[in-house]
Backbone as ProteinMPNN parsed JSONL, in Angstrom:
{"seq_chain_A": "XXXXXXXXXXXXXXXXXXXXXXXXXXXXXXXXXXXXXXXXXXXXXXXXXXXXXXXXXXXXXXXXXXXXXXXXXXXXXXXXXXXXXXXXXXXXXXXXXXXXXXXXXXXXXXXXXXXXXXXXXXXXXXXXXXXXXXXXXXXXXXXXXXXXXXXXXXXXXXXXXXXX", "coords_chain_A": {"N_chain_A": [[0.682, -1.259, -0.202], [0.439, 2.135, -0.696], [2.317, 4.836, 0.355], [2.001, 7.482, 0.935], [0.136, 9.845, -1.067], [1.344, 10.839, -3.459], [2.154, 9.503, -5.092], [-0.042, 8.455, -6.96], [-1.939, 9.343, -9.949], [-3.566, 11.139, -12.566], [-6.178, 12.616, -14.694], [-6.603, 15.566, -16.007], [-9.614, 17.554, -16.279], [-9.614, 18.627, -18.596], [-8.414, 16.667, -19.726], [-5.509, 16.266, -19.499], [-2.423, 14.472, -18.611], [-1.503, 14.184, -14.855], [0.031, 13.931, -12.138], [0.083, 13.213, -8.751], [2.31, 13.851, -7.603], [3.4, 15.757, -8.218], [2.355, 17.779, -6.732], [3.505, 17.968, -4.671], [4.792, 18.768, -1.202], [2.546, 20.757, -0.639], [-0.366, 21.524, 0.718], [-3.196, 19.298, 0.397], [-6.648, 19.141, -0.759], [-8.956, 16.941, -1.398], [-11.854, 16.306, -3.259], [-15.086, 14.693, -4.174], [-17.145, 15.268, -6.305], [-20.219, 16.959, -7.778], [-22.287, 18.104, -9.883], [-24.852, 18.261, -10.053], [-25.996, 18.698, -7.06], [-27.526, 18.493, -3.807], [-25.597, 19.557, -2.664], [-24.098, 20.805, -4.207], [-23.43, 23.685, -4.213], [-21.846, 24.05, -2.33], [-19.296, 24.228, -4.032], [-19.109, 26.931, -4.421], [-18.025, 27.603, -1.819], [-15.29, 25.998, -1.633], [-14.219, 26.794, -3.711], [-13.444, 29.364, -2.363], [-11.832, 28.897, -0.666], [-9.74, 27.618, -2.024], [-8.778, 30.471, -3.066], [-8.125, 32.053, -0.705], [-6.182, 30.084, 0.125], [-4.106, 29.423, -1.447], [-1.921, 30.05, -2.211], [-0.207, 30.354, 0.244], [0.25, 27.802, -0.064], [-2.161, 25.291, -0.072], [-3.68, 22.817, -2.014], [-6.795, 22.455, -3.977], [-8.669, 19.972, -5.356], [-10.434, 18.877, -7.545], [-12.72, 15.967, -8.248], [-15.075, 14.922, -10.318], [-18.038, 12.762, -9.915], [-20.132, 10.626, -11.027], [-21.565, 8.493, -9.511], [-23.716, 8.752, -7.858], [-26.961, 8.684, -7.305], [-26.721, 9.442, -10.409], [-25.803, 12.573, -10.269], [-24.201, 13.687, -11.599], [-23.881, 14.076, -14.562], [-23.418, 14.498, -17.428], [-20.717, 15.447, -19.799], [-16.203, 15.698, -19.415], [-16.359, 18.516, -20.324], [-19.011, 19.555, -20.511], [-19.037, 19.65, -17.303], [-17.0, 21.204, -16.557], [-17.628, 23.769, -17.546], [-19.97, 24.263, -16.483], [-19.215, 24.51, -14.039], [-17.417, 26.346, -13.95], [-19.301, 28.721, -14.683], [-20.938, 28.558, -13.319], [-19.796, 29.259, -10.822], [-17.317, 29.886, -10.773], [-15.255, 28.49, -10.708], [-11.498, 27.839, -10.241], [-9.693, 26.201, -9.046], [-7.95, 23.22, -9.838], [-9.848, 21.298, -11.718], [-10.553, 17.672, -11.946], [-10.443, 14.699, -14.277], [-13.745, 12.796, -14.533], [-14.493, 10.445, -12.423], [-14.81, 7.066, -10.678], [-15.598, 6.346, -7.517], [-16.007, 4.537, -5.51], [-15.986, 1.014, -5.493], [-15.39, -1.553, -7.585], [-14.333, -0.423, -10.014], [-13.329, 2.228, -9.058], [-11.439, 5.161, -8.585], [-7.578, 4.585, -8.434], [-6.805, 6.181, -6.068], [-9.038, 7.047, -4.706], [-9.318, 4.454, -3.841], [-7.145, 4.329, -1.763], [-7.401, 6.43, -0.421], [-9.78, 5.78, 1.152], [-8.87, 3.693, 2.034], [-7.334, 4.173, 4.192], [-8.502, 6.389, 5.677], [-10.857, 5.811, 7.31], [-14.51, 5.978, 7.232], [-17.986, 7.375, 9.143], [-18.345, 5.084, 11.799], [-16.441, 3.58, 10.784], [-16.33, 2.707, 8.386], [-15.322, 2.091, 5.044], [-16.615, 3.008, 2.748], [-17.407, 5.69, 0.559], [-19.862, 7.934, 1.258], [-21.502, 9.936, -0.003], [-21.64, 12.598, -2.818], [-19.27, 15.254, -2.424], [-17.758, 14.383, -0.265], [-14.964, 15.236, 1.652], [-11.485, 14.937, 1.709], [-8.481, 15.609, 3.634], [-4.991, 16.234, 3.21], [-2.18, 16.259, 4.656], [1.144, 18.066, 4.159], [3.337, 16.413, 3.386], [1.793, 14.281, 1.938], [0.214, 12.937, 3.334], [-2.916, 11.625, 4.137], [-4.857, 13.181, 6.529], [-7.289, 13.421, 7.628], [-10.908, 13.487, 6.971], [-13.719, 14.248, 5.901], [-17.383, 14.902, 6.166], [-19.983, 15.011, 3.681], [-21.874, 17.158, 4.159], [-20.162, 18.592, 5.913], [-19.25, 22.049, 5.687], [-17.392, 23.587, 3.126], [-16.272, 25.891, 4.627], [-15.954, 25.274, 7.262], [-13.343, 23.962, 7.76], [-11.533, 25.555, 7.674], [-10.048, 26.018, 10.009], [-8.556, 23.23, 10.362], [-6.884, 23.492, 8.065], [-5.542, 25.736, 8.346], [-3.682, 24.679, 10.435], [-2.397, 22.389, 8.851], [-1.164, 23.953, 7.143], [0.935, 25.46, 8.36], [2.407, 23.781, 9.404], [5.47, 22.598, 9.107], [7.672, 21.135, 6.964]], "CA_chain_A": [[-0.154, 0.05, 0.033], [1.214, 3.369, -0.592], [2.569, 5.629, 2.334], [1.261, 8.584, 0.429], [-0.842, 10.307, -2.118], [2.147, 11.385, -4.463], [2.263, 7.595, -6.283], [-0.983, 8.201, -7.755], [-1.884, 9.696, -11.11], [-4.987, 11.414, -12.882], [-6.51, 13.115, -15.989], [-7.125, 17.166, -15.294], [-10.395, 17.692, -16.539], [-9.355, 18.984, -19.932], [-7.488, 15.665, -20.65], [-4.184, 16.167, -19.635], [-2.194, 13.782, -16.97], [-1.089, 14.745, -13.934], [1.163, 13.157, -10.983], [0.049, 13.81, -7.665], [3.679, 14.053, -7.29], [3.775, 17.328, -8.628], [1.928, 18.6, -5.366], [5.049, 17.61, -3.299], [5.112, 19.557, -0.158], [1.522, 20.976, -0.848], [-1.908, 20.847, 1.73], [-4.444, 18.888, -0.804], [-8.008, 19.08, -0.163], [-9.375, 16.112, -2.158], [-12.955, 16.249, -2.94], [-15.742, 14.283, -5.201], [-18.207, 16.681, -6.694], [-21.087, 16.701, -8.814], [-22.975, 19.268, -10.351], [-26.551, 18.356, -9.739], [-26.488, 17.58, -5.978], [-28.046, 19.362, -3.164], [-24.488, 19.977, -1.692], [-23.256, 21.381, -5.204], [-23.123, 24.9, -3.67], [-20.263, 23.87, -1.993], [-18.194, 24.98, -4.799], [-18.6, 28.413, -3.714], [-16.752, 27.705, -0.23], [-14.304, 25.613, -2.292], [-13.406, 28.095, -4.511], [-13.224, 30.68, -1.544], [-10.728, 28.446, 0.461], [-8.681, 27.879, -2.533], [-7.927, 31.55, -3.051], [-7.44, 32.383, 0.379], [-5.038, 29.697, 0.745], [-3.216, 28.683, -2.479], [-0.712, 31.392, -1.636], [0.329, 29.284, 1.569], [0.37, 25.944, -0.33], [-3.118, 24.81, -0.546], [-4.218, 23.169, -3.703], [-8.125, 21.807, -3.934], [-8.5, 18.999, -6.516], [-12.167, 18.465, -7.5], [-12.886, 14.623, -8.955], [-16.303, 15.141, -10.592], [-18.229, 11.493, -9.652], [-21.432, 10.375, -11.159], [-22.403, 7.313, -8.353], [-24.471, 9.262, -6.508], [-28.137, 8.73, -7.883], [-26.626, 10.064, -11.605], [-26.011, 13.979, -10.289], [-23.169, 14.214, -12.473], [-24.323, 13.063, -16.236], [-22.582, 15.579, -18.157], [-19.172, 15.158, -19.962], [-15.673, 16.968, -18.624], [-16.39, 19.723, -20.875], [-19.776, 19.961, -19.354], [-18.627, 19.985, -15.928], [-16.072, 22.261, -16.573], [-18.201, 24.986, -18.206], [-21.315, 24.774, -15.342], [-18.39, 25.001, -12.731], [-16.809, 28.144, -14.411], [-20.098, 29.864, -15.25], [-21.882, 29.2, -11.844], [-19.174, 29.124, -9.499], [-16.135, 30.651, -10.822], [-14.109, 27.756, -9.927], [-10.415, 28.281, -10.747], [-8.847, 25.584, -8.82], [-8.126, 22.247, -10.323], [-10.654, 19.808, -11.853], [-9.67, 16.305, -12.841], [-11.463, 14.389, -14.509], [-14.973, 12.42, -14.031], [-14.039, 8.892, -12.018], [-15.713, 6.428, -9.586], [-14.905, 6.726, -6.304], [-16.496, 3.446, -4.741], [-16.574, -0.438, -6.388], [-14.349, -2.303, -8.256], [-13.788, 0.458, -10.803], [-12.968, 3.357, -8.135], [-9.738, 5.388, -9.026], [-6.856, 3.673, -6.917], [-6.563, 7.309, -5.057], [-9.712, 6.805, -3.795], [-9.179, 3.689, -2.864], [-5.93, 4.639, -0.867], [-7.825, 7.657, 0.562], [-10.686, 5.185, 1.794], [-8.38, 2.653, 3.275], [-6.487, 5.149, 4.872], [-9.104, 7.13, 6.336], [-12.25, 5.33, 7.285], [-15.844, 7.315, 7.394], [-18.393, 7.068, 10.141], [-18.69, 3.748, 12.248], [-15.464, 2.427, 10.452], [-16.82, 2.38, 6.988], [-14.526, 2.78, 3.974], [-17.463, 3.455, 1.082], [-17.519, 7.244, 0.148], [-21.468, 7.613, 0.982], [-21.947, 10.655, -0.865], [-21.172, 13.998, -3.253], [-18.519, 16.542, -1.695], [-16.847, 14.103, 1.135], [-13.667, 15.857, 1.61], [-10.271, 14.5, 2.238], [-7.509, 16.467, 3.978], [-3.926, 15.816, 3.11], [-0.524, 17.231, 4.814], [2.477, 18.348, 3.171], [4.022, 15.043, 3.254], [1.208, 13.419, 0.993], [-0.268, 11.723, 3.807], [-4.195, 11.859, 4.534], [-4.722, 13.109, 7.841], [-8.703, 14.264, 8.265], [-12.078, 13.466, 6.471], [-14.941, 15.303, 6.139], [-18.433, 14.393, 5.348], [-20.279, 15.943, 2.919], [-22.219, 18.179, 4.879], [-19.562, 19.782, 6.709], [-18.974, 23.002, 4.919], [-15.525, 23.647, 3.114], [-15.78, 26.968, 5.44], [-15.604, 24.448, 8.55], [-12.026, 23.258, 7.121], [-10.282, 26.648, 7.613], [-8.625, 25.593, 11.211], [-7.394, 22.056, 9.674], [-6.296, 23.568, 6.812], [-4.547, 26.313, 8.882], [-2.704, 24.043, 10.916], [-1.896, 22.074, 8.147], [-0.413, 24.873, 6.326], [1.79, 26.473, 9.221], [3.491, 22.725, 10.049], [7.317, 22.813, 8.64], [8.38, 19.541, 6.452]], "C_chain_A": [[0.983, 1.197, -0.194], [1.472, 4.194, 0.523], [2.13, 6.845, 1.587], [0.623, 8.701, -0.91], [-0.153, 10.718, -3.705], [2.28, 10.422, -5.535], [1.262, 7.864, -7.06], [-0.717, 9.455, -8.993], [-3.645, 9.776, -11.26], [-4.833, 11.964, -14.201], [-6.871, 14.385, -15.267], [-8.503, 16.998, -16.724], [-10.497, 18.338, -18.585], [-8.461, 17.731, -20.642], [-6.061, 15.945, -20.496], [-3.354, 15.326, -18.634], [-1.325, 14.367, -16.428], [-0.544, 13.9, -12.633], [0.717, 14.412, -9.751], [1.523, 14.328, -6.598], [3.922, 15.71, -7.502], [3.153, 18.59, -7.677], [2.83, 18.843, -4.233], [4.997, 18.763, -2.454], [4.028, 20.683, -0.074], [0.507, 20.535, 0.329], [-2.759, 20.605, 0.394], [-5.47, 18.755, 0.436], [-8.791, 18.276, -1.534], [-11.269, 16.041, -2.299], [-14.023, 15.611, -4.071], [-17.004, 15.261, -5.537], [-19.042, 16.18, -7.394], [-21.599, 17.869, -8.932], [-24.29, 19.313, -9.876], [-26.941, 17.645, -8.346], [-26.928, 18.807, -4.885], [-26.609, 20.289, -2.583], [-23.544, 20.624, -3.225], [-22.976, 22.961, -5.066], [-22.081, 25.404, -3.19], [-18.921, 24.437, -3.075], [-17.877, 26.474, -4.744], [-17.491, 28.656, -2.409], [-15.141, 26.807, -0.682], [-13.351, 26.418, -3.005], [-12.45, 29.488, -3.554], [-11.461, 30.04, -0.63], [-9.739, 28.197, -0.527], [-7.802, 29.476, -2.81], [-7.682, 32.147, -1.666], [-6.391, 31.472, 0.758], [-4.109, 29.1, -0.182], [-2.222, 29.668, -2.46], [0.279, 30.928, -0.74], [0.673, 27.979, 1.247], [-1.045, 25.386, -0.324], [-3.596, 24.402, -2.143], [-5.805, 22.129, -3.4], [-8.152, 21.479, -5.138], [-10.016, 18.662, -6.152], [-12.489, 17.237, -8.185], [-14.406, 14.806, -9.422], [-16.802, 13.436, -10.549], [-19.752, 11.126, -10.381], [-21.9, 8.879, -10.516], [-23.239, 7.627, -7.889], [-25.916, 9.729, -7.195], [-28.015, 9.695, -9.223], [-26.123, 11.397, -11.344], [-24.421, 14.632, -10.586], [-23.172, 13.6, -13.887], [-23.626, 13.91, -17.467], [-20.588, 14.95, -18.71], [-18.131, 16.102, -19.492], [-16.176, 18.217, -19.382], [-17.297, 20.173, -20.35], [-19.661, 20.493, -18.131], [-17.959, 21.328, -15.964], [-16.759, 23.738, -16.593], [-19.097, 25.198, -16.933], [-20.083, 25.098, -14.145], [-17.803, 26.362, -12.629], [-18.107, 29.301, -14.194], [-20.63, 29.953, -13.598], [-21.127, 29.535, -10.796], [-18.015, 29.832, -9.678], [-15.228, 29.84, -10.564], [-12.284, 27.474, -10.884], [-9.603, 26.891, -10.28], [-9.197, 24.531, -9.468], [-8.742, 20.926, -10.45], [-10.067, 18.794, -12.386], [-11.129, 15.777, -13.641], [-12.66, 13.088, -14.292], [-14.142, 10.602, -13.294], [-15.432, 8.467, -10.998], [-14.999, 6.245, -8.361], [-15.49, 5.317, -4.879], [-16.289, 1.908, -6.17], [-15.092, -0.629, -7.223], [-13.443, -1.196, -9.118], [-12.952, 2.153, -9.877], [-11.161, 3.656, -8.498], [-9.051, 4.972, -7.892], [-6.611, 5.366, -5.804], [-7.654, 7.416, -4.503], [-9.983, 5.612, -3.046], [-7.888, 3.593, -1.624], [-7.078, 5.448, -0.141], [-9.116, 7.06, 1.484], [-10.222, 3.933, 2.539], [-7.801, 3.597, 4.231], [-7.591, 5.83, 6.305], [-10.715, 6.91, 6.283], [-13.297, 6.584, 7.697], [-16.438, 6.58, 8.631], [-18.605, 5.417, 10.534], [-17.576, 2.793, 11.494], [-15.511, 2.239, 8.975], [-15.675, 3.468, 5.967], [-15.332, 3.507, 2.464], [-17.586, 5.014, 1.086], [-19.206, 6.969, 0.069], [-22.192, 8.562, 0.028], [-21.104, 11.8, -1.694], [-20.262, 14.716, -2.006], [-18.241, 15.898, 0.01], [-15.667, 14.697, 0.536], [-12.412, 15.116, 2.466], [-9.098, 15.489, 2.351], [-6.03, 16.019, 3.965], [-2.347, 16.909, 3.156], [0.25, 17.392, 3.743], [3.242, 17.431, 2.986], [2.965, 13.867, 2.384], [0.505, 12.652, 1.83], [-1.843, 11.955, 4.479], [-4.298, 12.117, 6.219], [-6.727, 13.255, 8.197], [-9.899, 13.664, 6.95], [-12.987, 14.083, 7.187], [-16.091, 15.08, 5.236], [-19.185, 15.633, 4.501], [-21.17, 17.039, 3.441], [-21.807, 19.186, 5.851], [-19.016, 20.783, 5.429], [-17.654, 23.338, 4.342], [-15.455, 25.24, 4.503], [-15.007, 26.528, 7.15], [-14.177, 23.967, 8.609], [-11.096, 24.545, 7.47], [-9.273, 26.524, 8.656], [-7.876, 24.43, 10.774], [-6.709, 22.764, 8.762], [-5.11, 24.679, 7.329], [-3.269, 25.937, 9.46], [-2.042, 23.396, 9.818], [-0.732, 22.8, 7.408], [1.032, 25.509, 7.163], [2.821, 24.682, 9.876], [4.726, 22.783, 8.869], [7.323, 21.223, 8.239], [9.865, 19.537, 6.576]], "O_chain_A": [[2.173, 1.093, 0.105], [0.796, 4.165, 1.551], [1.493, 7.286, 2.543], [0.591, 7.786, -1.733], [-0.771, 10.866, -4.758], [2.499, 10.674, -6.72], [1.533, 7.499, -8.204], [0.237, 10.23, -9.058], [-4.561, 9.164, -10.709], [-3.781, 11.918, -14.839], [-7.355, 14.374, -14.135], [-8.326, 16.466, -17.82], [-11.403, 18.323, -19.419], [-7.954, 17.77, -21.762], [-5.39, 15.829, -21.521], [-3.751, 15.597, -17.501], [-0.442, 15.004, -17.002], [-1.303, 12.955, -12.424], [0.838, 15.635, -9.69], [1.679, 14.855, -5.497], [4.587, 16.536, -6.877], [3.327, 19.806, -7.765], [2.856, 19.612, -3.272], [5.173, 19.841, -3.021], [4.419, 21.674, 0.542], [0.533, 19.407, 0.82], [-2.972, 21.455, -0.47], [-5.416, 18.5, 1.639], [-9.149, 18.909, -2.528], [-11.885, 15.689, -1.293], [-13.77, 16.135, -5.156], [-17.63, 15.888, -4.682], [-18.887, 15.019, -7.772], [-21.373, 18.717, -8.069], [-24.787, 20.309, -9.349], [-27.67, 16.667, -8.176], [-26.66, 19.977, -5.157], [-26.643, 21.451, -2.179], [-22.335, 20.837, -3.127], [-22.232, 23.448, -5.917], [-21.497, 26.479, -3.327], [-17.846, 24.94, -2.745], [-16.813, 27.062, -4.939], [-16.599, 29.467, -2.158], [-14.079, 27.012, -0.094], [-12.14, 26.617, -2.904], [-11.461, 30.177, -3.805], [-10.455, 30.62, -0.223], [-8.624, 28.508, -0.109], [-6.581, 29.627, -2.773], [-6.73, 32.926, -1.701], [-5.627, 31.85, 1.646], [-3.312, 28.269, 0.253], [-1.842, 29.63, -3.63], [1.483, 31.09, -0.937], [1.234, 27.168, 1.983], [-0.818, 24.432, -1.068], [-3.807, 25.143, -3.103], [-5.775, 21.167, -2.633], [-7.814, 22.244, -6.042], [-10.589, 18.348, -5.109], [-12.596, 17.661, -9.336], [-15.073, 14.823, -8.387], [-16.013, 12.689, -11.128], [-20.597, 11.797, -9.79], [-22.651, 8.191, -11.207], [-23.843, 6.742, -7.282], [-26.081, 10.886, -7.583], [-28.844, 10.592, -9.374], [-25.798, 11.796, -12.462], [-23.771, 15.554, -10.093], [-22.436, 12.664, -14.199], [-23.519, 13.314, -18.538], [-19.695, 14.332, -18.129], [-18.525, 17.21, -19.13], [-16.418, 19.098, -18.558], [-17.079, 21.146, -19.628], [-20.082, 21.61, -17.834], [-18.391, 22.356, -15.441], [-16.479, 24.653, -15.818], [-18.982, 26.268, -16.335], [-20.261, 26.065, -13.405], [-17.71, 27.174, -11.708], [-17.977, 30.42, -13.698], [-20.714, 30.946, -12.874], [-21.654, 30.085, -9.828], [-17.621, 30.466, -8.699], [-14.194, 30.347, -10.129], [-12.149, 26.973, -12.0], [-8.841, 26.434, -11.132], [-10.368, 24.421, -9.831], [-8.523, 19.884, -9.83], [-9.159, 18.9, -13.21], [-12.288, 16.19, -13.642], [-12.099, 12.198, -13.652], [-13.345, 9.892, -13.909], [-16.465, 9.056, -10.682], [-13.795, 5.993, -8.334], [-15.307, 5.35, -3.662], [-16.45, 1.966, -7.389], [-14.084, 0.068, -7.336], [-12.224, -1.061, -9.009], [-12.105, 2.892, -10.379], [-10.173, 2.931, -8.614], [-9.487, 4.918, -6.742], [-6.153, 5.204, -4.672], [-7.49, 8.033, -3.45], [-10.616, 5.544, -1.992], [-7.891, 2.755, -0.722], [-7.622, 4.888, 0.81], [-9.492, 7.727, 2.449], [-10.86, 3.289, 3.371], [-8.202, 3.356, 5.37], [-7.415, 5.725, 7.519], [-11.557, 7.487, 5.595], [-13.069, 7.671, 8.229], [-15.915, 5.603, 9.166], [-18.974, 4.606, 9.685], [-17.659, 1.565, 11.508], [-14.636, 1.566, 8.432], [-15.343, 4.653, 5.98], [-14.879, 4.188, 1.544], [-18.084, 5.368, 2.155], [-19.787, 6.214, -0.71], [-23.191, 8.245, -0.618], [-19.942, 11.986, -1.331], [-20.6, 14.677, -0.823], [-18.392, 16.493, 1.077], [-15.366, 14.718, -0.657], [-12.457, 14.817, 3.66], [-8.728, 16.133, 1.369], [-5.804, 15.272, 4.917], [-1.764, 17.701, 2.415], [0.068, 16.946, 2.611], [4.1, 17.733, 2.156], [3.352, 12.709, 2.222], [0.05, 11.62, 1.337], [-1.802, 12.599, 5.528], [-3.853, 11.306, 7.031], [-7.09, 13.076, 9.36], [-9.344, 13.451, 5.873], [-13.144, 14.377, 8.372], [-16.04, 15.041, 4.007], [-19.007, 16.843, 4.641], [-20.964, 18.067, 2.797], [-22.409, 20.104, 6.408], [-18.477, 20.348, 4.411], [-16.726, 23.374, 5.15], [-14.428, 25.387, 5.167], [-14.131, 27.034, 7.852], [-13.852, 23.516, 9.708], [-9.877, 24.377, 7.506], [-8.072, 26.761, 8.523], [-6.647, 24.496, 10.764], [-5.529, 22.414, 8.794], [-3.963, 24.611, 6.888], [-2.167, 26.445, 9.256], [-0.895, 23.824, 9.696], [0.373, 22.325, 7.148], [2.01, 25.945, 6.556], [3.754, 24.699, 10.679], [4.46, 23.097, 7.709], [7.05, 20.297, 9.002], [10.507, 18.532, 6.27]]}, "name": "protein", "num_of_chains": 1, "seq": "XXXXXXXXXXXXXXXXXXXXXXXXXXXXXXXXXXXXXXXXXXXXXXXXXXXXXXXXXXXXXXXXXXXXXXXXXXXXXXXXXXXXXXXXXXXXXXXXXXXXXXXXXXXXXXXXXXXXXXXXXXXXXXXXXXXXXXXXXXXXXXXXXXXXXXXXXXXXXXXXXXXX"}
């Protein structure tokens, strides 16, 4: 099993490959997103976190997922357009993935193995589950979908203040 997130790769929403190793030394907030969900307005809060802390080393990574009542049915182009037009999203969006099951993206398999949810469950329960990763690439905290991004500020600031 991996010791950190830096060993994983993904694809940006515009189709370019990206290594999570490119974010070495940054604090990561990894979120599975959806455009047609009751929690979709959290995009605004995620964008606020991105704008507030990006210069201090926070990277927000959004992974669209259609596994929860098909609330992310669009193409990558549709998702990107929706996020930009409706929420001004400028943080890094990745291509649509599965977060549960046999086709789950390896990053999410690692995150859910490392940080269990309520009652010790691995499975992602819904859109906008959030994982906070320290500057060493280690997942340190998992937040439920109903935890609004603004509530993560103290945890983010603590991780940003840590020296590596």
